[in-house]
N, C-alpha and C positions, 0 to 999 in steps of 0.2 A: 466654420470649416465643414465641408461636405464629407460625410463618412460613408465608406462603402459598406453595404449590407453583408451579413454573414449568412451562408458561406461564400467565399470568393474562390475563383479558380486559381490554382497554384500558378505562380509566376514562372516563366521560362527561366532556365538557369542563366542565360545571358543577361536577362533583365536583373536577376538577383545580384549577379556579380557586378553589374553596373551600379546598382544601388549601394552595395557595400563599398564600392570604390569611391563614392562621393560622400560617405557618411562622415568622414573627418571634417570636410568643409561644411556640409549642410548642417551638421549637428554642432559645430563649433568646438569639437574636441579632437585630440590626436595631433601628431606632429604636422599633419597636412593643413591645419587650420590657417586660413589666410588673414584673419584678424589679429590684432595685437594681443599678446598674452602677458601674464605677470611672471614673477620669479618662479612660480611652481608650474608654469606652462599652461595656466588656466586662462581662457579668453576673458578679456577685461569687460566684455559686454554682459557677463553673467552677474546676477545680483549676489549680494553677500549679506548674511544675517548672522550675528553672533548669538551663540547659545547662552541663555540667561541663567538666572539663579537655579541652584539645585533645590528641588522641592522636597524630595524624599529619597531614601535608599532602603531597599529591603531585599531579602530577609535580613533581620538584624544579625550581627555577628557575635552576640552573647550566647554561647552554647554552640552545639553542632549545627553546621549550615544545612539548610533545607535543600539548597541546590548544590549539585556536584559538578556536572558537566552539561549545563543547559545548552540547547541549540536552537529551539524554536519558541517564538513568542507570538501568541494570537490574542487579540482583543475580542471578547464575546460579551456584548451587553455590558453589564456592570462587573465583569470578571475578566481575569487574564488566565490564559491557558499556556503552560510552559512545558515543553517536552525536553527530556534529557536523552540525547541521541544514543549514547553508548551505555547508559546505565539502566535503560528500559523503564523509566519512570515518567509519569505525567502529573503535574501539579496544577491546582486551581488557587488563584489569589484574588481577593477583592482589589479594586482599584486603589484602595488605601494601603495595600500590602498585607491585609489579613490573610493568613493561610487557611484556605477553605477545605483542603484535603489533598491527598495524593493517592495514586494507584499505579499498579504495574510494578514489575521487577525484572531483573535480568534473567533470561532463560528462553526456552522454546515451547513451553506449555501454554495452555489457554490463559490469557491475561498476562503473559510474559513476552518480553520484547528483547531482541538482540541488537538491532540498530534502527531506531526510528528515523526514517528519512524525511517525513513530513507529516503534519497533522492539521486538521481543520475542524472547527465546530460546525454543526449543521443547524438550521433554523429551529429544529425541535429540541435543541439543547444537547443532543448526542454528539459524539465525536467519531470521525473516521481517521485512522492513521495507517501509514504504510511502513512495514518493517522489511527492510531490504534483505537482511541476512536470514530471516525466517521465511522470506518469499511469500508474504501474505498481507492482506488488508485485514484490519480489525475494526469492528463497529462497537463503540463503547457507550453505555448509558452515562448519565451525568455523574453517577456515583462510582463509575469505573467498572461496572458489571459488563462482561462480554455479551453482546447481543448477537454477533454474527462474525464469522471469519470467512474470507474468500482468498483463493490463491492469487498471487500477484504476477504470475507467469514470469518470475525472475526479475521483475522490474523493481527498481528502487529509486523512484523519481519524485520530484516535487509535483504538486497538482493544485488545482483550484476548483472549488465546487461552484455550480450554477444553481439558480433557484429551483429548477425543475428536477434536481437530483443528479443530473449529468455532471461530468467533470471535464476540465481542460488539462491536457498533458502537453509538455513541450514536444515539438516535432522531432522525429528521429534524424532529420537532416542537420541538426545542430546549427541552424542559421536563422533562428527567429521565427520558425513556423510553429503552429499549434495543431493538435488533434482534439476533437471533442468526441468523447465516448459516453456510452450509456450510463456508466457509474463505476464505482470501485470494483475492481476485478476484471474490467474490460480493457482490452489493449488493441490498438490499431495494428493491421498487418505489417506495417513498416517496422514494428519493433521486433519482429521475428528474425532470427539469423537467416542468411541465404541458404537455400537448399544445396546439399552436397558441397558445402563450403570447404575450401582448402584452408590450411592453417593461416596463411597470410590474410585471407578474406575474413576469417574469424577474428584475428587480431585487430584488423581495421574496424570491424563491427563493434568489438568490445571497447576499443578506444573511443569510438563515437558515442556509445551508450554512457560511458563514464562522464563524458563532457555534457551530454544531454541531462543526465541525472543531476548534475550540479547547476543546471539552469534554473532560473526562477520564473514563475508565472503568477500574475495577479490580475484581478479585474478592478478597474477604477474608471470613473467617468463614462461608463457604458462600453469601455474598450478592454481588450486583453492586452497586457503588456508583458513582454518576454525579455529577460536579461540573459543574453547568450554571448559568451566570448567578449565581454566588456562593452557590448553594445545593447541598447534598449530598443526593442522593436514594438510597434503598435499594430494591432489588428482591430479595425473599427467595427462597431455595431454588435459586439458579442453580447452585451448585457441588455440590448434593446428588446429582445424577444426570447423565445425558446426555440432556437433553430434546430433543424434536423441534423442528425449526425451525418457528416459528409467527409470529403477528402481533406487532407491537410491543407491548412490555410497559411499563406506566407505573410508575415508581418512586414511593415515598412520601417526602416531604421529611422529613429528620431533623436537619439542621443548616444554619444560615445564617451566613455571615461577617458580623460586625458592620458596620453601615453606616459607622461611624467609621473602619473599616479600609480601606474601598474608595472612599469618596466622593472623596478627593483624586485617586486614580489615575483614577477614572472621568472626572473633570473634565478631566484632562490628555489623555486618549486617546479620548474619544468621537468626535472628528473622524476618527480613523484606523480605529476599530473601533466602528461605530454601535451594535452589539449585542454583549453579552457581553465588553465591553472588558477588564474586570478579569481575565478568564480568561487573558489574555496574561501576567499577573503572578502569578497563583496557580496551584496545581497540587495533585495528590493522588497518594498511593501507598498500597499495602496495608500494614497494620500487623500483622505477626506473627499473622495469622488471628484478630485481635481486633476490627479495625475499620480505620480509615484515618487517615493523616497528611495534613493539609491545610496547604499552605504559604500564609501570609497574603498575601504579595505586597506588603507595605508596608515602609517604612523604620522602622517602630516597633520597640519593644523585643521584641515578640512575633514569633518566627520562624514559628510555625505552631501547629496544634492536633491533638491526638490525640482522635479521635472513636470511641466504641464504644457499641453498644446496651446498655442496662442496664435491669433490672427488667422489669415486665410491659409488654405492648403499650400504647401510648399515653403512656407515661412519657417524660420527657426523656432524651436520650442523655447518657452520661457524657462530658464534655469536659474535657481538660487542656491548658492553654496551655504551649507550650515557649518560654521567654524567655531572652534573654541576661542574664548577670549584670551588675549595674551597673558593676563594675570591669573588665569585659572588652570590648574593642572588638568591635563587631558585624561579622559577615561580610556584606558587601554583594553585591548582584547574585545572590542565591540562585535557582537554577533548578529544583532537584529535591532531595527529602528521602527518605531510606530509613532504617529502623531495623531492626537485627538484634541481638537480645539487648539489651545496654545500650550498643551502639555506634550513634551517629547519623551517617549519611553525608550530608554537605552538599555539593552540587555547585554551583559557579559556572560561568561561561562559560570559565574558564581553569584551574580546579583542583578538587580534591576534598579535603575536610577531614573528619576523623573526630573526634567528640567523645563523651565519656561522658555518658549521661543515664539517670536512674533513674525510669522511669515507674511509677506504682503498679499 
């Protein structure tokens, strides 16, 4: 499939609305899908793989738990990096579950965090994280020593690093676009509130930022993938070079979570999250340079989806459902998924579990 180079010119609004209008049919999801669906409203053409045996679970529950309210899991070489969003702590584990160390605490001083919105390891072993409530970025050494702090300009968003030190941020339009900025602490102009904004304008601006902050962005197979409002968008060619910082780039919709998987959650949470509510319960991670894993965020049998581009441009993506076996209790409260080889890392708020899974 031919991929467009980065940066692309932003699509006109009419083209974007047209693309969003066909996402249910083109991506095989949603109530507008024209192909047959199963009892859960999932297209029958999607593959299905059962999650295999549980390999390990940690930390052990003999004694005080190491994890309290974990939210972020990142794989970095032969270690795992786990962030506790509300408790202000970051932990390192070996891939065998060995606890390698913890740092950070709740607070507003150096090395203290109020609400960790996202964190990522850098190639040199250091870590950058963004703290929404303290409105700052923090650069940490491998042992947790604070190397640098930068103001976040009030942003509390997820991000993804690129090899040259720049980062990708979800676009402020809340519709699958991305910004590339020079590095932590930089923000595109579109993130600033409108000048001389009236209360209604500010309310709309803040609602949009809440939704954007809950979007997910990862780089896989040389592309950027954005999960926004239950739809996965792809921007081609991001990882192929070190592109110049440019205007926001609009992604193309490639996959939509089935409406049957999100309607119940949306009904329960619309009051708290007026837009993008289901993003609180769903998530996305890179999948071995093939595509992305999308967590479904529902209590159904389906844990998530493996999505990869396949065939020529314009064809449907290849989607494989990850489902629990009927004879195995489902793991509840899943917050993050990662796959390395045939090992699936499943993180809840209190533990990490490893399962075998054989994706085609």
